[in-house]
N, C-alpha and C positions, 0 to 999 in steps of 0.2 A: 474534792472535785466540786466545782461550782455548777449550778444548774443555769443553763443559758437560754436566752430567747432572742430570736431576730424578729423585731416588730418593724413593719414597713408600710409606707404609703407609696402607692404607684398610680400615676394617672394614666400612663400609656402602655405599661407593661415592661418597660425597660428596668426600672428599680425592682419590680417583682422578680424578674429573671435573676438579677444579681442576688437578691435576698434569698431565693431558693438555693442557689449554689453556695452562699455563705452559711446558710443553716446546715447544710450537709457537711461542710468543711469544719464548722465549729462544733458540730454534734449538738446543735441547738434546735429548740422547738420554733416553729414559724407561726407568726401572727400577722394577719393583714389588717391594717388600720383602714377601714372602709368608711367613706363619707356617707351620711344618711341619705343625701341626695347625690347620686353619681355625677361626675363631671362629664359633660359632652364635649365635643370638639370646639364648639362655639365658646363654651365656658373656659377653654384653655387657650383662646386666641390672645396671646400676650400683646399683640399689636392693637387690639381693640381695647381702649381705656374703659369701655363699659362692660367688658366681659367679666364673668363671675371671678375668675382667677385674679384679674387686675384690681377689681374692687376689693377683694379680700386682702391682697398683698398691700394695698394702699391704706388699709384700716388696722392699725396696731391692736385694736380690741376685737378684731374678727376672730371667731372661734367656730369654724364649721362643725356641725354636729357629727359625731361618729355613729354609724349605723348600730352597732352593738357594743355594749360595755360589759362583756362577758368574760373578760380576762382575769385570771387570778394571778396577779403580778407578784403576790407575796411569795410564791414558790421559787422565784428566780433571783439569782444573785448578780448576773450579768445581763444587760439588755443591749444588743446591737440595735441602733435606731436608724432606719433607712428612709431616704426621701429624695425626690428630684430637687435640684436647686432652682428656686423661682425667685427672680429679681434679687440674686445674690443672697437669698436667705432660705431657710426651710419654710415650706408651705404652712399657712397658719393652722391647718389641721393637726400639725406636729404639736403646737401648743395646746390644742384641745386634748390630745393624748397625754402630754406630760402633766397637765392639770387635772385629769380624770383619775389618775392612779397615783398611789403613794410610792415614790422612789427612794424613800429613806433606806440607808444602808446597801443600796444597789450601785453597781458600776454601770454607767451608760456610755456606750461607744457609738458615736454617729458615723454613718457612711452615706454617701450620696453619689447620685449620677447627674451629669449635666452636659449640655451641649457645648458650653465654652467657659462656665464659671468654675472657680475652685470651691472648696469646702470651708476654707479659713474663716470667711465672714460669718458663715452659718454657725460654726463652732463658737466663735467669739460672742455672737448675739445670744445663742442658746445659754452659754455660761453666764452671761450678764443677767438674762431673764430668769434662770433657775440656778442660783449660786449654791443652793443647798444639795444639788445633785453632784455625786462623785463622777465627774467626767473624765474620760480618757480620750486622748488624741484620736480623731477619726481619720477616715481615708475616702478620697474620691475614687470611685470604682466604675470608670467609664469603659465603654467598648467591650463588654463581656470579657472581664478579666479572666485570665487562664487560672487553672487550679493551682499552679505554682505561686501565682501572686497572692491568691486567697490563703493558701497554706502558710506562706511566709509571713503574711500580715497577722494572721490569727496566732501563730506561734510567738511572734514579737510582742504581743500583748500580754502574755503570761496570765491568762484568765482561765 
């Protein structure tokens, strides 16, 4: 039996809600990826090219600091990695998380929430950036997915 973790970043609470439900379904521990400097509503205004999120997403080198690096990732075999889709990609704080910890020998399964984008581009980009990670296909989990959806997905992963 593998030890599982649901690690997630949530700017507005939507991804957090999904992550909590997924952790219960998968029998996984829960870890919130918190930015050192929390995002404000103005920071998240994607229509404003000078907003913090716009600036970060337009800079491939952006790595927003994480508030606490207190996670013992070594004890986990499977990591569900959750985030909202920003500009068809994972927010750059996900890169910070992936570069902070050693994912050798771990299976990482992305999941995302989005207003209109899919997860496919996020997965492709993450796999290109971090080819040494053992990635499994992820899932877009919008609109407060029901327990049956989560059960079915987790069972299909065989983790």
